C-alpha positions as CSV (number, residue, x, y, z in Angstrom):
1,M,3.0,-8.5,-1.4
2,G,-0.7,-9.0,-0.6
3,F,-0.1,-7.7,2.9
4,A,1.6,-4.6,1.6
5,L,-1.5,-3.9,-0.5
6,Y,-3.7,-4.6,2.5
7,Q,-1.7,-2.1,4.5
8,A,-2.1,0.5,1.8
9,Q,-5.9,0.0,1.8
10,A,-5.8,0.5,5.6
11,G,-4.0,3.8,5.2
12,S,-0.6,2.5,6.2
13,K,2.6,1.8,4.4
14,S,4.5,-1.5,4.4
15,H,8.2,-1.6,5.2
16,D,8.5,-3.5,1.9
17,A,7.1,-0.5,-0.1
18,K,9.0,2.5,-1.4
19,P,8.1,5.4,-3.7
20,L,8.7,4.6,-7.3
21,K,11.2,7.2,-8.7
22,G,10.1,9.4,-11.5
23,L,6.3,9.3,-10.8
24,G,5.9,11.7,-7.9
25,T,4.2,11.0,-4.6
26,G,1.5,8.4,-4.2
27,V,3.0,5.8,-6.5
28,L,4.7,3.0,-4.6
29,E,6.5,-0.2,-5.4
30,A,6.3,-3.3,-3.1
31,V,9.2,-5.7,-3.6
32,S,9.0,-9.4,-2.7
33,R,11.8,-12.0,-3.0
34,R,11.1,-15.7,-3.3
35,D,13.4,-18.6,-4.2
36,G,16.1,-16.1,-5.6
37,D,13.6,-14.2,-7.8
38,A,12.3,-10.7,-7.3
39,Y,8.7,-9.6,-7.9
40,R,7.4,-6.1,-7.9
41,A,3.9,-4.6,-7.5
42,V,3.4,-1.0,-8.5
43,Y,0.3,0.7,-7.1
44,T,-1.0,4.2,-6.4
45,V,-2.7,5.6,-3.4
46,R,-3.4,9.0,-5.1
47,F,-7.2,8.3,-5.2
48,E,-9.3,8.6,-2.1
49,R,-11.6,5.7,-2.6
50,A,-9.2,2.9,-3.8
51,V,-5.7,1.6,-4.1
52,Y,-5.1,0.9,-7.8
53,V,-2.6,-1.8,-8.7
54,L,-0.9,-0.5,-11.8
55,H,1.4,-3.4,-12.7
56,V,2.9,-6.6,-11.2
57,F,5.9,-8.2,-12.7
58,Q,9.0,-10.4,-12.1
59,K,12.2,-8.4,-12.2
60,K,14.5,-10.5,-14.4
61,S,17.5,-8.2,-15.0
62,K,20.5,-9.1,-13.0
63,R,22.1,-5.8,-13.7
64,G,21.2,-2.9,-11.5
65,I,18.0,-2.2,-9.5
66,A,16.3,0.2,-11.9
67,T,12.9,-0.7,-13.2
68,P,13.1,-1.6,-16.9
69,K,11.8,1.0,-19.3
70,K,9.2,-1.3,-20.8
71,E,7.7,-1.8,-17.3
72,M,7.9,1.9,-16.5
73,D,6.1,2.8,-19.7
74,L,3.3,0.4,-18.9
75,V,3.0,1.8,-15.4
76,K,2.8,5.4,-16.7
77,Q,0.2,4.4,-19.3
78,R,-2.0,2.7,-16.6
79,L,-1.6,5.6,-14.2
80,K,-2.8,8.0,-16.8
81,A,-5.8,5.8,-17.5
82,A,-6.6,5.5,-13.8
């Protein structure tokens, strides 16, 4: 995940990153799997001077791939603050 963020800082996009649905362009999600668990880092590249990490969390739901509403609400709140 750290390498995906480094690539974003360098102006590139990791193959582990994808646009986060519902938030438009410039908000991406990097996914990492380790020991059967899934972790996600949501960040934005909308700003010229910095990559802002909006939220990092462990995906615990075994049903579906959608980001839980609680996590999405937090991401939206932090994006607005940024």
